[in-house]
C-alpha positions as CSV (number, residue, x, y, z in Angstrom):
1,M,52.9,55.4,-27.8
2,K,49.6,55.2,-29.1
3,R,48.1,53.6,-32.0
4,A,48.5,55.7,-35.0
5,G,44.8,56.6,-36.2
6,P,43.0,57.3,-39.9
7,G,44.4,60.6,-40.7
8,D,47.8,59.7,-39.2
9,L,51.1,59.4,-41.6
10,R,52.5,56.1,-42.3
11,C,55.9,54.6,-42.9
12,D,57.5,51.9,-44.3
13,Q,56.6,48.9,-42.7
14,K,59.1,46.5,-43.4
15,V,61.9,49.3,-42.9
16,Y,60.3,49.8,-39.8
17,Q,60.1,45.9,-38.6
18,E,63.7,45.8,-39.5
19,A,65.2,48.1,-37.3
20,V,62.6,47.4,-34.5
21,G,64.1,43.5,-35.0
22,G,67.7,44.8,-35.0
23,L,67.2,47.0,-32.1
24,L,65.7,44.1,-30.3
25,H,68.4,41.8,-30.6
26,L,70.9,44.6,-29.7
27,A,68.4,45.3,-26.4
28,I,68.4,40.9,-25.6
29,L,72.4,41.1,-25.7
30,T,74.2,44.0,-25.0
31,R,72.0,46.9,-24.1
32,P,69.2,46.3,-21.8
33,D,68.7,50.5,-21.2
34,I,66.8,50.3,-24.7
35,A,64.5,47.2,-23.9
36,F,61.7,48.9,-22.7
37,E,61.6,51.2,-25.4
38,I,62.1,48.6,-28.1
39,G,59.1,46.3,-26.5
40,Q,56.9,49.4,-27.0
41,F,57.8,50.3,-30.5
42,S,57.5,46.3,-31.4
43,Q,53.8,46.6,-30.4
44,F,53.4,49.0,-33.7
45,C,55.4,46.9,-36.9
46,Q,51.9,46.3,-38.1
47,D,50.8,49.6,-38.7
48,P,53.5,51.9,-37.7
49,S,53.2,55.6,-38.2
50,V,55.8,58.3,-38.3
51,V,55.5,59.1,-34.5
52,N,56.7,55.4,-34.4
53,W,59.3,55.6,-36.8
54,N,60.5,59.2,-35.1
55,G,60.9,57.4,-32.0
56,V,62.8,54.5,-33.2
57,L,65.1,57.0,-35.2
58,R,65.6,58.5,-31.4
59,V,66.8,55.3,-29.8
60,L,69.3,55.1,-32.4
61,R,70.8,58.3,-31.9
62,Y,71.1,57.2,-28.5
63,I,73.1,54.4,-29.2
64,R,75.0,56.4,-31.5
65,G,76.2,58.7,-28.7
66,T,76.8,56.0,-25.8
67,I,78.6,53.6,-28.3
68,N,81.4,53.6,-26.2
69,Y,79.6,53.0,-22.9
70,G,79.9,49.8,-21.4
71,I,80.9,47.3,-18.8
72,V,84.5,46.6,-18.0
73,Y,86.0,44.4,-16.4
74,G,89.6,44.9,-15.2
75,N,92.9,42.9,-15.5
76,G,93.9,44.3,-11.9
77,D,93.8,42.1,-8.6
78,L,90.3,40.8,-8.5
79,K,90.2,38.7,-5.3
80,L,86.8,36.3,-4.8
81,Y,85.5,35.7,-1.5
82,G,82.9,32.9,-0.4
83,Y,81.2,32.8,3.0
84,C,79.4,30.0,4.5
85,D,76.4,29.7,7.1
86,S,76.0,26.1,7.1
87,D,75.3,25.6,11.2
88,Y,73.4,29.4,11.5
89,A,76.4,31.5,12.6
90,A,77.9,29.0,15.2
91,A,81.3,30.4,14.5
92,E,83.1,32.8,11.9
93,D,86.5,30.6,11.8
94,Q,84.3,28.3,10.3
95,C,83.6,30.2,6.8
96,V,86.0,30.4,3.8
97,K,87.9,33.4,2.6
């Protein structure tokens, strides 16, 4: 992204800031896949151009298309294994399973 030049069209600053703020909140809490892009767009909150706004809209379309994606933790037979090496690998039978 580049800074807006003198001849570039500007978008509504308040709407841009609200959209970027909402996406930033989303990126921090649940969507780390958009964190870099939103960090880039947040640099232009003071003087956003239409090009910046189109980028924000593209991220919103991406979120709409991937709304059902996520990490699922199943109710299956999960087992937790822990290993210790307090004596620096002297015997395997001393480790907890």
